C-alpha positions as CSV (number, residue, x, y, z in Angstrom):
1,M,18.5,-17.9,11.5
2,S,15.8,-20.3,10.5
3,G,12.9,-19.4,8.2
4,A,10.5,-20.0,11.1
5,S,12.3,-17.4,13.3
6,V,12.1,-14.8,10.5
7,A,8.5,-15.6,9.8
8,A,7.3,-15.3,13.4
9,P,8.2,-11.6,13.8
10,R,6.7,-10.8,10.4
11,E,3.5,-12.6,11.4
12,Q,3.4,-10.8,14.7
13,A,3.9,-7.5,12.9
14,V,1.0,-8.3,10.5
15,E,-1.2,-9.4,13.4
16,A,-0.4,-6.1,15.2
17,A,-1.2,-4.1,12.1
18,L,-4.5,-6.0,11.7
19,D,-5.4,-5.3,15.3
20,R,-4.6,-1.6,14.9
21,A,-6.7,-1.6,11.7
22,A,-9.7,-3.1,13.6
23,S,-9.3,-0.5,16.4
24,A,-9.1,2.4,13.9
25,C,-12.2,1.1,12.1
26,A,-14.1,0.7,15.3
27,A,-13.1,4.2,16.4
28,R,-14.7,5.5,13.2
29,G,-17.9,3.4,13.6
30,A,-16.9,1.0,10.9
31,Q,-16.3,-2.8,11.2
32,L,-13.3,-4.7,9.9
33,T,-15.2,-7.9,9.2
34,A,-13.5,-11.3,9.0
35,L,-13.5,-11.0,5.2
36,R,-12.1,-7.5,5.1
37,R,-9.5,-8.6,7.7
38,Q,-8.6,-11.5,5.5
39,V,-8.2,-9.3,2.4
40,L,-6.1,-6.8,4.4
41,R,-3.9,-9.7,5.7
42,L,-3.3,-10.9,2.1
43,V,-2.3,-7.3,1.1
44,L,0.0,-6.9,4.1
45,D,1.5,-10.4,3.5
46,A,2.3,-9.7,-0.1
47,P,6.0,-8.9,-0.8
48,H,4.9,-6.5,-3.6
49,P,1.8,-4.6,-4.6
50,V,-0.9,-7.2,-5.3
51,G,-3.8,-7.0,-7.8
52,A,-7.4,-7.8,-7.1
53,Y,-7.5,-11.0,-9.1
54,A,-4.4,-12.3,-7.4
55,L,-6.1,-11.5,-4.1
56,L,-9.2,-13.3,-5.3
57,D,-7.1,-16.4,-6.2
58,Q,-5.6,-16.5,-2.7
59,L,-8.9,-15.8,-1.0
60,R,-10.6,-18.7,-2.9
61,A,-8.2,-21.1,-1.1
62,E,-10.3,-20.5,2.1
63,R,-13.5,-19.1,0.5
64,P,-14.2,-21.1,-2.6
65,G,-17.3,-19.1,-3.5
66,A,-15.4,-15.8,-3.4
67,A,-16.1,-13.6,-6.5
68,P,-14.6,-10.5,-7.9
69,P,-17.1,-8.2,-6.3
70,T,-16.2,-9.7,-2.9
71,V,-12.6,-8.5,-3.3
72,Y,-13.4,-5.2,-4.8
73,R,-15.9,-4.3,-2.1
74,A,-13.4,-5.2,0.6
75,L,-10.6,-3.2,-1.2
76,D,-13.0,-0.2,-1.5
77,F,-13.7,-0.4,2.2
78,L,-10.0,-0.7,3.1
79,Q,-9.1,2.3,0.9
80,E,-11.9,4.4,2.5
81,Q,-10.6,3.5,5.9
82,G,-7.0,4.4,4.9
83,L,-5.6,0.9,5.3
84,V,-4.5,0.3,1.8
85,H,-3.4,2.4,-1.2
86,R,-4.0,1.6,-4.9
87,V,-0.9,1.9,-6.9
88,E,-2.4,3.2,-10.2
89,R,0.6,2.4,-12.4
90,L,0.4,-1.3,-11.4
91,N,-3.4,-1.6,-10.8
92,A,-2.5,-3.2,-7.5
93,F,-2.7,-2.5,-3.8
94,V,-0.3,-2.0,-0.9
95,G,-0.9,-1.6,2.8
96,C,-0.6,2.0,4.0
97,T,2.5,2.3,6.1
98,G,0.2,4.2,8.5
99,P,0.2,7.4,10.5
100,E,3.0,6.1,12.7
101,A,5.3,6.0,9.6
102,H,4.2,9.5,8.6
103,H,4.6,11.3,12.0
104,H,7.6,13.1,10.7
105,C,5.7,14.9,8.0
106,G,2.5,15.5,10.1
107,H,0.2,13.4,8.0
108,G,-2.1,10.5,8.9
109,H,-3.7,8.6,6.0
110,D,-4.5,11.9,4.3
111,H,-0.9,12.3,3.4
112,P,0.1,12.8,-0.2
113,H,0.7,9.4,-1.8
114,Q,4.2,9.0,-3.2
115,F,5.4,5.7,-4.4
116,L,8.8,4.5,-5.7
117,I,8.2,1.5,-8.0
118,C,11.2,-0.7,-9.0
119,A,10.8,-1.8,-12.7
120,S,13.3,-4.6,-12.1
121,C,12.0,-6.5,-9.0
122,G,8.6,-4.9,-8.4
123,A,9.4,-3.5,-4.9
124,T,7.3,-0.5,-4.1
125,A,8.1,2.0,-1.3
126,E,5.7,4.6,0.0
127,I,7.4,7.9,0.9
128,C,6.1,11.1,2.4
129,D,7.9,14.2,1.1
130,D,6.2,17.5,1.7
131,R,8.5,19.1,-1.0
132,V,7.1,16.8,-3.7
133,A,3.5,17.5,-2.5
134,A,4.1,21.2,-2.4
135,A,5.7,21.3,-5.9
136,V,2.7,19.4,-7.4
137,R,0.2,21.5,-5.5
138,D,1.9,24.8,-6.6
139,A,2.2,23.7,-10.2
140,A,-1.5,22.7,-10.3
141,R,-2.6,26.0,-8.7
142,A,-0.4,28.0,-11.1
143,A,-2.4,26.3,-13.9
144,G,-5.7,27.3,-12.2
145,F,-6.3,23.8,-11.0
146,V,-7.3,22.9,-7.4
147,P,-6.1,19.4,-6.5
148,T,-8.2,17.3,-4.2
149,R,-5.9,14.3,-4.1
150,T,-2.3,13.8,-5.1
151,T,-0.6,10.5,-6.0
152,V,2.9,10.5,-7.4
153,E,4.3,7.3,-8.7
154,V,8.0,7.2,-9.8
155,E,9.2,4.2,-11.7
156,G,12.9,3.3,-11.6
157,R,15.2,0.8,-9.9
158,C,15.5,0.2,-6.2
159,A,18.9,0.4,-4.4
160,A,19.2,-3.4,-4.3
161,C,18.6,-3.7,-8.0
162,V,21.1,-0.9,-8.8
163,A,23.7,-2.5,-6.5
164,A,23.1,-5.9,-8.2
165,G,23.4,-4.3,-11.7
166,Q,19.8,-5.4,-12.6
167,G,17.6,-3.6,-15.0
168,G,20.0,-1.9,-17.5
169,P,22.3,1.1,-17.2
170,S,22.5,3.2,-14.1
171,P,19.9,6.0,-13.9
172,A,20.9,9.5,-14.9
């Protein structure tokens, strides 16, 4: 299979995601401007979580005058609209896998954020596990704390890196 034939479905998937994002924003009375769409495309195209300054560097290829506030404002909007998540541990952003990926757990974008971060290759997977969310919520409440947002980030090694023997001894 050629690189072009692999890229075409990926590009089509990203375009479809961008169109869904524009529709979702419009339904909420917000606008996915050309700049915001471009930043979202860069996040969705990235193989791993991507930082704001890496996005800025890529954005400057087409918008030479782009400045940090440009990217941060776009990222703030994309987060508010539920289109990207900030992975705190990495100070980077990933596209939200979307409500269609969370239908099994009954969450839209308001789902508990849970990320598995590979320390070897940088791959990051978003998961939705109600048991994790419930355990954190219950522990917080037992401490007299009322959580308003929960993000769980687990650092380790992905299956591919474990299988390849990368990153040290096997996890316990």
